[in-house]
C-alpha positions as CSV (number, residue, x, y, z in Angstrom):
1,M,-88.6,11.4,-213.4
2,D,-86.9,11.8,-209.9
3,T,-83.5,11.7,-211.6
4,D,-84.4,14.6,-213.8
5,V,-85.5,16.6,-210.9
6,D,-82.1,15.9,-209.1
7,I,-80.2,17.0,-212.2
8,N,-82.1,20.2,-212.4
9,N,-81.6,20.9,-208.8
10,N,-77.8,20.5,-209.2
11,K,-77.9,23.0,-212.1
12,L,-79.7,25.6,-210.0
13,K,-78.7,26.0,-206.4
14,R,-79.8,28.4,-203.8
15,C,-78.2,29.6,-200.6
16,I,-80.8,28.1,-198.4
17,M,-78.4,28.6,-195.3
18,L,-77.3,31.9,-194.2
19,K,-73.6,32.7,-195.0
20,T,-72.0,35.3,-192.7
21,I,-68.4,36.7,-192.5
22,K,-66.8,39.2,-190.2
23,K,-64.4,41.9,-191.4
24,K,-62.2,44.6,-189.9
25,A,-61.0,47.8,-191.5
26,N,-60.3,51.5,-190.7
27,T,-63.8,52.5,-191.7
28,V,-67.2,50.7,-191.8
29,E,-67.4,51.2,-195.5
30,E,-64.0,49.7,-196.2
31,A,-64.8,46.6,-194.0
32,I,-68.1,46.1,-196.0
33,Q,-66.3,46.3,-199.3
34,L,-63.8,43.7,-198.2
35,A,-66.6,41.4,-197.3
36,L,-68.4,41.9,-200.6
37,A,-65.3,41.1,-202.5
38,E,-64.7,37.9,-200.6
39,L,-68.4,36.8,-201.0
40,H,-68.6,37.8,-204.7
41,V,-71.9,39.5,-204.1
42,S,-73.2,43.0,-204.4
43,R,-74.4,45.3,-201.6
44,E,-78.1,44.6,-202.4
45,Q,-77.6,40.9,-201.8
46,V,-76.4,41.3,-198.1
47,T,-77.4,42.6,-194.8
48,V,-74.8,44.4,-192.7
49,E,-74.4,44.5,-188.9
50,V,-71.9,47.0,-187.5
51,L,-70.3,45.4,-184.4
52,Q,-67.8,48.2,-183.6
53,Q,-67.4,51.8,-184.8
54,P,-63.8,52.9,-185.6
55,T,-62.0,55.4,-183.3
56,S,-59.1,57.7,-184.1
57,K,-55.7,57.5,-182.5
58,L,-55.8,59.8,-179.4
59,F,-53.3,60.6,-176.7
60,G,-50.9,57.8,-177.9
61,L,-53.6,55.1,-177.7
62,K,-53.9,52.5,-180.4
63,Q,-56.6,53.1,-183.1
64,Q,-59.7,51.0,-182.9
65,Q,-60.9,49.5,-186.2
66,A,-64.4,49.1,-187.5
67,I,-65.9,45.6,-187.3
68,V,-68.9,44.4,-189.3
69,N,-70.8,41.2,-189.9
70,V,-72.0,40.8,-193.5
71,T,-74.7,38.1,-194.2
72,V,-75.8,36.9,-197.7
73,R,-79.6,36.8,-198.0
74,E,-81.4,33.5,-198.5
75,E,-83.0,34.2,-201.8
76,T,-79.7,34.8,-203.6
77,P,-79.3,32.2,-206.4
78,V,-76.1,31.2,-208.1
79,T,-75.9,28.8,-211.0
80,E,-72.9,26.8,-212.0
81,E,-73.3,27.3,-215.7
82,Q,-73.5,31.1,-215.2
83,P,-71.0,32.2,-212.5
84,L,-71.0,35.9,-211.5
85,Q,-68.3,38.0,-213.2
86,R,-66.1,39.8,-210.6
87,S,-64.9,43.4,-210.8
88,L,-61.1,43.3,-210.9
89,A,-58.5,46.1,-211.1
90,G,-54.7,46.5,-210.7
91,I,-51.6,48.7,-211.1
92,E,-49.5,48.4,-214.2
93,N,-46.6,50.8,-215.1
94,E,-47.9,53.3,-212.5
95,Q,-51.4,53.3,-214.1
96,F,-54.7,52.2,-212.6
97,V,-56.1,49.5,-214.9
98,I,-59.7,47.9,-214.7
99,H,-59.4,44.3,-215.9
100,S,-63.1,43.3,-215.6
101,S,-66.4,44.7,-214.4
102,G,-69.0,42.9,-212.3
103,P,-71.9,43.8,-210.1
104,E,-69.8,44.8,-207.2
105,D,-67.5,47.9,-206.9
106,I,-63.7,47.9,-206.7
107,V,-62.1,49.0,-203.4
108,L,-59.1,51.4,-203.7
109,V,-56.9,51.9,-200.6
110,P,-54.6,55.0,-201.1
111,H,-51.1,55.5,-199.7
112,P,-49.9,58.6,-197.8
113,K,-46.9,59.0,-200.1
114,L,-49.1,59.1,-203.3
115,Q,-51.7,61.6,-204.6
116,V,-54.8,59.6,-205.8
117,Y,-57.5,61.3,-207.9
118,I,-60.9,59.8,-208.8
119,N,-62.5,61.9,-211.5
120,D,-60.0,64.7,-210.7
121,E,-61.0,64.7,-207.0
122,L,-58.1,64.1,-204.5
123,I,-59.0,61.2,-202.1
124,E,-57.2,60.4,-198.8
125,N,-59.3,57.5,-197.5
126,T,-60.5,54.2,-198.9
127,A,-62.8,54.7,-201.9
128,I,-65.1,52.8,-204.2
129,V,-64.2,52.8,-207.9
130,S,-66.6,51.9,-210.6
131,S,-65.8,50.9,-214.2
132,T,-66.7,54.4,-215.4
133,D,-64.4,56.3,-213.0
134,Q,-61.2,57.9,-214.1
135,V,-58.3,57.1,-211.6
136,T,-55.0,59.1,-211.7
137,I,-52.1,58.3,-209.4
138,K,-49.3,60.8,-209.0
139,P,-46.0,60.4,-207.0
140,I,-45.1,62.6,-204.1
141,V,-41.7,64.2,-204.3
142,E,-39.7,65.1,-201.1
143,K,-36.6,67.3,-201.4
144,K,-33.9,68.3,-198.9
145,D,-31.7,71.2,-199.9
146,T,-27.8,71.0,-199.9
147,V,-26.3,72.0,-196.5
148,Y,-22.8,73.4,-196.4
149,K,-20.8,75.1,-193.6
150,F,-17.6,77.0,-194.1
151,T,-15.1,76.8,-191.2
152,V,-11.6,78.2,-190.3
153,D,-9.6,76.3,-187.7
154,N,-8.6,78.1,-184.5
155,D,-5.0,78.4,-185.6
156,K,-6.2,79.7,-189.0
157,M,-4.1,77.1,-190.7
158,K,-7.0,75.5,-192.6
159,A,-10.2,76.7,-194.2
160,S,-12.7,74.0,-195.2
161,V,-16.3,73.4,-196.1
162,L,-18.5,70.6,-194.7
163,I,-21.0,69.5,-197.3
164,E,-24.2,67.5,-196.9
165,P,-25.6,67.0,-200.4
166,G,-29.2,67.7,-201.2
167,E,-31.5,64.7,-201.4
168,Q,-34.6,64.1,-203.6
169,I,-37.0,61.1,-202.9
170,I,-39.7,60.2,-205.4
171,Y,-42.3,57.8,-204.0
172,K,-43.6,55.7,-207.0
173,V,-46.5,53.3,-206.9
174,N,-45.7,49.6,-207.1
175,D,-47.5,47.3,-209.5
176,H,-50.5,45.4,-208.1
177,P,-52.0,42.2,-209.5
178,P,-55.8,42.2,-210.5
179,S,-58.0,42.2,-207.4
180,S,-61.3,43.6,-206.2
181,T,-59.3,45.5,-203.5
182,V,-56.3,47.4,-204.7
183,R,-54.1,48.5,-201.7
184,L,-51.5,50.9,-203.0
185,S,-47.8,50.6,-201.9
186,V,-44.7,52.5,-202.9
187,Y,-41.0,52.3,-203.6
188,E,-38.4,55.1,-203.2
189,E,-36.4,56.5,-206.1
190,I,-33.6,58.5,-204.4
191,S,-31.2,60.9,-206.1
192,Y,-28.6,63.4,-204.7
193,F,-27.5,66.8,-205.9
194,N,-25.0,69.6,-204.9
195,E,-26.1,73.2,-205.3
196,L,-22.6,74.6,-204.5
197,T,-20.9,76.6,-207.3
198,K,-17.3,77.8,-207.6
199,E,-18.6,81.4,-207.4
200,M,-20.3,80.6,-204.1
201,I,-17.2,79.2,-202.6
202,T,-14.9,82.0,-203.9
203,H,-17.3,84.6,-202.5
204,E,-17.4,83.0,-199.1
205,L,-13.6,82.7,-198.9
206,E,-13.3,86.4,-199.8
207,R,-15.9,87.2,-197.2
208,Q,-14.0,85.4,-194.5
209,G,-10.7,87.0,-195.5
210,I,-9.0,83.9,-196.8
211,T,-6.2,85.0,-199.1
212,F,-3.4,82.4,-198.8
213,G,-3.0,78.7,-199.6
214,M,-6.2,78.2,-201.7
215,N,-6.5,74.9,-203.4
216,E,-8.1,75.3,-206.8
217,E,-8.4,71.5,-207.4
218,N,-10.2,71.0,-204.1
219,I,-12.6,73.9,-204.8
220,L,-13.6,72.3,-208.1
221,Y,-13.9,68.9,-206.3
222,A,-16.2,70.4,-203.7
223,I,-18.9,71.4,-206.2
224,D,-19.2,67.8,-207.4
225,V,-19.3,66.1,-203.9
226,L,-22.4,63.8,-203.6
227,A,-21.7,62.4,-200.1
228,D,-21.2,63.9,-196.7
229,E,-17.6,65.2,-196.7
230,E,-15.3,67.9,-195.4
231,V,-13.2,69.4,-198.2
232,T,-10.1,71.5,-197.4
233,L,-10.3,74.7,-199.5
234,A,-7.1,76.5,-198.2
235,T,-4.1,75.5,-196.2
236,G,-1.6,77.7,-194.4
237,K,2.1,77.2,-194.3
238,R,3.5,76.5,-190.9
239,P,6.8,78.0,-189.9
240,T,10.0,76.0,-190.0
241,E,11.3,75.9,-186.5
242,G,14.9,76.6,-185.9
243,A,17.3,75.0,-183.5
244,D,18.7,76.3,-180.2
245,G,22.4,76.5,-179.8
246,Q,24.1,73.5,-178.3
247,V,27.4,72.0,-177.2
248,D,28.8,69.3,-179.5
249,F,30.9,67.0,-177.2
250,Y,33.8,64.9,-178.5
251,V,34.0,63.0,-175.2
252,D,31.1,60.9,-173.9
253,Y,30.9,62.6,-170.5
254,K,27.8,60.7,-169.6
255,I,29.8,57.5,-169.2
256,G,30.7,57.0,-165.6
257,M,30.0,54.4,-163.0
258,T,27.3,51.9,-164.0
259,P,25.2,49.7,-161.7
260,P,26.7,46.2,-161.2
261,E,25.4,43.4,-163.3
262,I,23.4,40.6,-161.5
263,D,23.3,37.1,-163.1
264,Q,20.4,34.6,-162.9
265,L,21.8,33.1,-159.7
266,G,21.8,36.5,-158.0
267,K,25.6,36.9,-158.0
268,V,26.9,40.5,-158.6
269,D,29.8,41.4,-160.9
270,F,31.5,44.7,-160.0
271,R,34.2,44.4,-162.6
272,E,32.3,46.6,-165.1
273,T,31.0,49.2,-162.8
274,R,33.5,51.8,-163.9
275,S,34.0,53.1,-167.4
276,I,35.4,56.6,-166.9
277,P,37.0,58.3,-169.9
278,Q,39.9,60.6,-169.0
279,V,40.6,63.9,-170.8
280,R,44.2,65.0,-171.5
281,V,45.8,68.4,-171.1
282,D,44.9,70.7,-174.0
283,Q,42.4,68.2,-175.4
284,C,39.5,69.7,-177.4
285,V,36.5,68.3,-175.6
286,A,33.6,70.2,-177.2
287,T,32.5,72.9,-179.6
288,I,29.8,75.5,-179.0
289,L,27.3,75.5,-181.9
290,P,25.3,78.7,-182.6
291,P,21.5,78.7,-182.8
292,K,19.9,78.3,-186.2
293,P,16.9,80.6,-186.8
294,G,13.8,79.2,-188.3
295,T,11.7,80.5,-191.3
296,S,8.3,82.2,-191.0
297,G,5.0,80.8,-192.2
298,M,1.6,82.2,-193.1
299,D,-1.9,81.4,-192.1
300,V,-4.9,81.2,-194.6
301,K,-5.7,84.9,-193.7
302,G,-2.3,86.1,-194.8
303,N,-0.9,86.7,-191.3
304,V,2.8,86.0,-190.9
305,I,3.6,83.3,-188.3
306,Q,7.0,83.6,-186.7
307,P,8.9,80.5,-185.7
308,K,9.8,80.1,-182.0
309,P,12.7,82.1,-180.9
310,V,16.0,80.3,-180.7
311,H,18.5,80.7,-177.8
312,E,22.2,80.5,-177.5
313,V,23.6,77.9,-175.1
314,S,25.2,79.4,-172.0
315,V,28.5,77.7,-171.1
316,H,30.1,78.1,-167.7
317,L,33.6,76.7,-167.4
318,G,35.0,75.5,-164.1
319,K,38.1,73.9,-162.9
320,G,40.4,72.5,-165.6
321,M,38.6,74.1,-168.6
322,Y,39.4,77.0,-171.0
323,Q,37.9,78.3,-174.3
324,K,39.3,79.3,-177.7
325,E,36.7,81.0,-179.9
326,Q,34.0,78.3,-180.0
327,D,36.1,75.4,-179.0
328,I,36.4,74.2,-175.3
329,Y,39.6,72.5,-174.0
330,S,40.7,70.8,-170.9
331,S,43.7,72.3,-169.1
332,M,44.3,69.3,-166.9
333,S,43.9,65.5,-166.9
334,G,40.9,64.0,-165.2
335,R,37.2,63.1,-165.7
336,L,35.1,65.6,-167.6
337,H,32.0,66.5,-165.6
338,V,29.1,68.2,-167.3
339,E,25.9,69.4,-165.8
340,T,23.2,70.7,-168.1
341,R,20.0,72.6,-167.0
342,G,17.9,74.0,-169.8
343,M,20.1,76.1,-172.0
344,T,23.0,76.3,-169.6
345,A,25.9,73.8,-169.4
346,K,28.6,73.8,-166.7
347,M,31.8,71.9,-167.3
348,E,34.8,71.0,-165.2
349,V,37.5,68.4,-164.9
350,L,37.3,66.3,-161.8
351,D,40.2,64.4,-160.1
352,R,39.8,61.0,-158.5
353,L,40.8,60.4,-154.9
354,L,41.8,56.8,-154.0
355,H,41.6,56.2,-150.3
356,Q,43.4,53.0,-149.2
357,G,41.9,51.4,-146.1
358,D,39.0,52.4,-143.9
359,V,37.4,55.9,-143.2
360,N,37.5,56.3,-139.4
361,I,38.7,58.7,-136.8
362,S,42.3,58.1,-137.8
363,S,41.7,59.1,-141.4
364,G,39.1,61.8,-140.7
365,N,36.2,62.8,-142.9
366,L,36.7,62.8,-146.7
367,R,35.7,65.8,-148.8
368,F,36.8,66.0,-152.4
369,Q,36.0,68.0,-155.5
370,G,36.0,64.9,-157.7
371,D,35.4,61.2,-157.4
372,I,36.2,59.2,-154.3
373,E,37.1,55.5,-154.2
374,I,37.4,53.8,-150.8
375,S,39.0,50.4,-150.6
376,G,37.8,49.7,-147.0
377,K,34.7,50.4,-144.9
378,I,33.3,53.6,-143.5
379,E,32.8,53.7,-139.7
380,E,30.3,55.4,-137.4
381,K,29.9,59.2,-137.4
382,M,32.2,59.6,-140.4
383,K,31.4,61.7,-143.4
384,V,32.3,61.3,-147.1
385,E,31.4,64.1,-149.5
386,A,32.3,64.1,-153.3
387,A,31.5,66.4,-156.2
388,G,31.6,63.3,-158.3
389,D,31.0,59.6,-157.6
390,I,31.6,57.6,-154.4
391,E,32.6,54.0,-154.5
392,V,33.0,51.9,-151.3
393,K,34.4,48.4,-151.3
394,G,33.4,47.7,-147.7
395,Q,30.4,48.2,-145.5
396,V,29.0,51.5,-144.2
397,S,27.9,51.7,-140.6
398,G,26.4,54.9,-139.0
399,A,28.1,57.2,-141.5
400,S,26.9,59.9,-143.9
401,L,27.7,59.9,-147.7
402,F,26.9,62.7,-150.0
403,A,27.7,62.4,-153.8
404,N,26.8,64.8,-156.6
405,K,26.9,61.8,-158.9
406,S,26.4,58.1,-158.3
407,T,27.2,55.9,-155.3
408,I,28.2,52.2,-155.2
409,I,28.6,50.3,-151.9
410,Q,29.6,46.7,-152.3
411,K,28.7,45.6,-148.8
412,N,25.8,46.2,-146.4
413,V,24.7,49.6,-145.0
414,F,23.7,49.9,-141.4
415,A,22.1,53.0,-139.8
416,A,23.6,55.3,-142.4
417,I,22.6,58.3,-144.6
418,V,23.4,57.9,-148.3
419,N,22.5,60.8,-150.7
420,S,23.3,60.9,-154.5
421,G,22.5,63.6,-157.0
422,N,23.0,67.3,-156.5
423,T,19.4,67.9,-157.5
424,H,18.0,66.0,-154.5
425,L,20.3,67.6,-151.9
426,M,19.4,71.1,-153.1
427,A,15.7,70.4,-153.5
428,E,15.6,69.3,-149.9
429,V,17.5,72.1,-148.3
430,L,19.5,74.6,-150.2
431,L,17.0,75.5,-152.9
432,K,14.3,76.2,-150.3
433,Q,16.7,78.4,-148.4
434,L,17.9,80.2,-151.5
435,E,14.3,80.8,-152.6
436,E,13.5,82.5,-149.3
437,V,16.7,84.6,-149.5
438,V,15.9,85.7,-153.1
439,E,12.3,86.7,-152.2
440,Q,13.5,88.9,-149.4
441,L,16.4,90.4,-151.5
442,M,14.0,91.4,-154.2
443,V,11.7,93.3,-151.8
444,F,14.8,94.7,-150.1
445,D,16.2,96.0,-153.4
446,T,12.9,97.8,-154.1
447,A,13.0,99.4,-150.7
448,V,16.7,100.5,-151.2
449,Q,15.8,102.2,-154.4
450,A,13.0,104.1,-152.7
451,V,15.5,105.2,-149.9
452,L,18.0,106.4,-152.5
453,L,15.3,108.4,-154.3
454,R,14.4,110.1,-151.0
455,L,18.0,110.9,-150.2
456,K,18.4,112.4,-153.7
457,Q,15.4,114.6,-153.2
458,V,16.9,115.9,-149.9
459,S,20.4,116.3,-151.3
460,K,21.6,115.8,-154.9
461,E,24.9,114.3,-153.7
462,S,24.6,112.0,-150.7
463,S,27.8,110.7,-149.1
464,E,28.7,107.0,-149.0
465,E,28.4,107.1,-145.2
466,A,24.9,108.6,-145.4
467,I,23.8,105.9,-147.8
468,H,25.4,103.2,-145.7
469,Q,23.6,104.4,-142.6
470,A,20.3,104.6,-144.4
471,V,20.7,101.0,-145.8
472,Q,21.7,99.7,-142.4
473,L,18.7,101.3,-140.7
474,L,16.5,99.8,-143.3
475,I,17.9,96.3,-142.5
476,D,17.7,96.8,-138.7
477,N,14.1,98.2,-138.7
478,N,12.3,96.6,-141.7
479,F,14.3,93.6,-142.8
480,K,15.5,91.9,-139.6
481,Q,14.7,88.4,-141.1
482,L,17.1,89.0,-144.1
483,P,20.4,88.5,-142.2
484,T,18.9,85.4,-140.5
485,A,17.9,83.8,-143.8
486,I,21.3,84.6,-145.4
487,G,23.1,83.2,-142.3
488,S,21.1,79.9,-142.5
489,F,21.9,79.6,-146.2
490,V,25.6,80.3,-145.7
491,R,25.9,77.8,-142.9
492,E,24.2,75.0,-144.9
493,T,26.4,75.8,-147.9
494,S,29.5,75.7,-145.8
495,K,28.4,72.3,-144.3
496,H,28.3,70.7,-147.8
497,Q,30.9,72.8,-149.6
498,N,33.0,69.9,-150.8
499,A,29.9,68.2,-152.4
500,L,28.7,71.4,-154.1
501,S,29.8,73.2,-157.2
502,K,31.8,76.4,-156.8
503,D,29.0,78.8,-157.8
504,W,27.1,77.9,-154.5
505,I,30.2,78.6,-152.5
506,Q,30.9,81.9,-154.3
507,L,27.3,83.1,-153.9
508,A,27.4,82.2,-150.2
509,N,30.6,84.2,-149.7
510,Q,29.2,87.2,-151.6
511,L,26.0,87.2,-149.5
512,Y,28.0,87.0,-146.3
513,L,30.4,89.8,-147.2
514,T,27.6,92.1,-148.5
515,F,25.0,91.7,-145.8
516,M,26.6,90.2,-142.8
517,T,29.9,92.1,-142.2
518,K,28.3,95.6,-142.1
519,N,31.3,96.9,-144.0
520,M,30.5,100.2,-145.7
521,K,32.3,99.3,-148.9
522,N,30.7,95.9,-149.2
523,M,27.2,97.3,-148.5
524,S,27.1,99.6,-151.5
525,P,23.7,99.7,-153.3
526,H,25.4,98.7,-156.6
527,R,27.0,95.6,-155.0
528,M,23.8,94.6,-153.3
529,K,21.9,94.8,-156.6
530,Q,24.6,92.8,-158.3
531,V,24.6,90.0,-155.6
532,T,20.7,89.9,-155.8
533,K,20.9,89.3,-159.6
534,E,23.5,86.5,-159.0
535,A,21.2,84.9,-156.4
536,E,18.2,85.1,-158.8
537,H,20.3,83.5,-161.6
538,L,21.5,80.6,-159.4
539,L,18.0,80.0,-158.2
540,H,16.6,79.9,-161.7
541,Y,19.4,77.6,-162.9
542,Y,19.1,75.0,-160.2
543,S,15.3,75.1,-160.2
544,T,15.5,73.7,-163.8
545,P,15.8,69.9,-163.6
546,A,19.2,68.6,-164.4
547,D,19.9,66.3,-167.3
548,E,21.8,63.7,-165.1
549,D,21.9,60.0,-164.9
550,V,22.9,59.0,-161.3
551,F,22.1,56.0,-159.2
552,I,22.7,54.3,-155.9
553,S,23.6,50.6,-155.7
554,I,23.8,48.7,-152.4
555,P,23.2,45.0,-151.4
556,Y,21.3,45.5,-148.1
557,A,20.2,48.3,-145.8
558,I,18.9,48.4,-142.3
559,N,17.7,51.5,-140.3
560,S,19.1,53.8,-143.0
561,Q,18.1,56.8,-145.1
562,I,18.8,56.5,-148.8
563,S,17.9,59.1,-151.3
564,C,18.8,59.7,-154.9
565,S,17.7,62.0,-157.7
566,G,18.0,58.9,-160.1
567,D,17.4,55.2,-159.5
568,I,18.1,53.1,-156.4
569,M,19.0,49.4,-156.8
570,I,19.1,47.0,-153.8
571,W,20.5,43.8,-155.2
572,G,20.9,41.7,-152.0
573,Q,18.5,40.6,-149.3
574,G,16.5,43.9,-149.3
575,V,15.8,46.7,-146.9
576,Y,14.7,46.7,-143.3
577,N,13.1,49.6,-141.4
578,S,14.7,52.1,-143.8
579,T,13.6,55.2,-145.7
580,L,14.2,55.2,-149.5
581,K,13.4,58.1,-151.8
582,S,14.1,58.1,-155.5
583,G,13.5,60.6,-158.4
584,G,13.4,57.6,-160.7
585,D,12.9,53.8,-160.1
586,I,13.6,51.7,-157.0
587,N,14.4,48.0,-157.8
588,I,14.7,45.6,-154.9
589,T,15.5,42.0,-155.7
590,G,14.7,41.0,-152.1
591,Y,12.2,42.3,-149.5
592,I,10.9,45.5,-148.0
593,K,10.3,45.1,-144.3
594,G,9.2,48.2,-142.4
595,G,9.9,51.8,-143.2
596,T,8.9,53.9,-146.3
597,V,10.0,53.4,-149.9
598,E,9.1,56.2,-152.3
599,A,9.8,56.6,-156.0
600,E,8.7,58.9,-158.8
601,N,8.2,56.1,-161.3
602,V,8.4,52.5,-160.3
603,V,8.9,50.5,-157.1
604,Q,9.6,46.8,-157.8
605,A,10.3,44.2,-155.1
606,K,10.0,40.5,-154.4
607,E,8.2,41.0,-151.1
608,A,6.6,43.8,-149.0
609,G,5.8,43.6,-145.3
610,S,6.1,40.5,-143.2
611,E,4.0,37.7,-141.7
612,S,4.3,39.5,-138.3
613,G,2.8,42.7,-139.8
614,V,5.8,45.1,-139.7
615,P,4.4,48.6,-140.8
616,T,5.5,49.0,-144.4
617,T,4.6,51.9,-146.8
618,I,5.3,52.2,-150.5
619,K,4.6,55.3,-152.5
620,V,4.9,56.3,-156.2
621,S,3.6,59.3,-158.2
622,E,0.3,59.4,-160.1
623,K,2.1,58.2,-163.2
624,G,4.0,55.5,-161.3
625,R,3.6,51.8,-160.7
626,I,4.1,49.4,-157.8
627,I,5.1,45.8,-158.7
628,L,5.3,43.2,-155.9
629,S,5.5,39.4,-156.0
630,I,4.0,39.3,-152.6
631,A,2.3,41.9,-150.4
632,H,1.7,40.9,-146.8
633,I,-1.2,42.0,-144.5
634,D,-1.1,45.7,-143.4
635,T,1.3,46.7,-146.2
636,V,0.2,50.2,-147.3
637,I,0.6,51.5,-150.9
638,Y,0.0,54.9,-152.4
639,V,-0.2,55.7,-156.1
640,G,-0.5,59.5,-156.2
641,K,-3.1,60.2,-153.5
642,K,-4.9,56.9,-153.9
643,K,-4.3,54.6,-151.0
644,H,-4.7,50.8,-150.5
645,I,-4.2,48.7,-147.4
646,F,-3.7,44.9,-148.0
647,L,-6.1,43.0,-145.7
648,K,-4.8,39.6,-146.8
649,K,-1.6,38.2,-148.3
650,T,-1.7,39.0,-152.0
651,S,0.4,37.8,-154.9
652,L,1.5,39.4,-158.2
653,V,0.5,43.0,-157.3
654,N,0.7,45.5,-160.2
655,A,-0.8,48.8,-158.8
656,H,-1.3,51.8,-161.0
657,L,-4.0,54.4,-161.9
658,D,-6.2,53.8,-164.9
659,E,-7.3,56.5,-167.4
660,E,-10.1,57.6,-165.0
661,G,-7.6,58.0,-162.1
662,E,-8.9,55.0,-160.2
663,L,-6.4,52.7,-158.4
664,K,-6.0,49.3,-160.0
665,I,-4.2,46.7,-157.9
666,G,-3.8,44.1,-160.7
667,T,-3.0,40.4,-160.4
668,N,-0.2,40.0,-163.0
669,Y,2.6,41.7,-164.6
């Protein structure tokens, strides 16, 4: 009998102990429904305790969810033979489907990218669905229109359209397995479209005045673009540039002296320092080629674009040269010397002076309009000036050398001045003086014209004497500095006349005769104006950098001044307490001890400064570089205006400015 009772008790069980679960949700109702679904009971079978009410997101604070305790009542029976049927629903093929109905309701959690209707009523929050409800789910569609921007480049050589295709996003509901709580989720279905039409593009091109170079193929392509892209719709035609006139040389005039070669052991070979081609009498050395004009182009708006103007080359023939039609010939034997500045070329034939022995008081100073080769040494207070190269077999002590071209000294230099390159000499002295003279001459010419106008108003025909007196009074009263400036220029030109080209000497003579002699015939307004123009021309010509390749090569220098418009090469021990200035590179195989070394491009040396702290300064331009194997303490370097003082012995220095203009010392080559 007891056994039967146990069997019956197993068949019918009661929840004699309270069963409680805690749930969280955005709302109290949603939390209750989640608990009912988990307990498999209806609302009437539980008691609900609200532990926390929900709060909305405010001022960036996190949202607080609702919290409830749901407890099953004691008297709720559940039999094993008759389990409760649950309410289940899901999503299939974008449709809400109820799979089974039970005593509890179905919880439906919507999604912000879907429109959910229950019995044709739009819901936005969690809702309860019964088996009799009609649920409809519709996707939300987001659309971004096509964006396009038409542009024309600043130079009007290209018209284009920047296209950002339109975008359509359809948010569709994902399938959901059967459950008492259906939480909706979505997936994106994205497509692109282009609303541009050929008519729209053609209209915009017409509106912007685009009439030339339209690309029909690209226009059709643009209306089908489905990705961000810039499409060129029209392209202009650039002008074909012409060519300036030039001189076609048949002689390699740039071949002259070359720096000596140094082998791996430091030995110097002077055998190949000269390779000087000679021209013969009546040899055709060059032909003047006329300029070739370019052809015009057109921008996309139909405007004609002219090519850059072309210029004829101006050729000035000096000693030993003559011209037949467009051909240029040498009238004597010698070395062809050519100087080019911009569109002007000056040519002459230079002789070569071979001086046997030393240059001293017995021989006198050497000045020559050509190359000079000296087989001996140059002694103190002597001067050597050449319009071409200077080559010295011996040493130079306390002397001055000035060469328009290159200088090679095979032995050491002591307390000397060595200058190479016409550009450097004139940049230092003559050009500055000539610039001052030209400025005063131009003001003076304006004043002279005003005086002549006043004289003409007083008398229609003024005598030469009256004009002369008026001009002389103008100089004496208003332009007292003009004769002084001209006198300084004439003296400096005369001092270096054998190292200068003839046009400098001729201009100096003309200025002296016109403004310094007070001769009535020489001081005519017409002559003054003509000399002023010649001075302006010479200033413009020599202010243009020359296309020259000059250098200085010496083994060792002490207490000397060495300057060159090209490169300087010190191939022996180095330099001590000297000043070096180069328009190119300075390469020193030995040391720099004391003094200042300055180059436009690169200074490279084995050692700078000394253990004893001899003041040593090295400078290059902003684009330059300083390369040192060793830099001793207190060595000062400048790259542009950036300065660095070495406070300790440093190896493998490679100083330069980076892209931001900051000085980088570097530690390797």
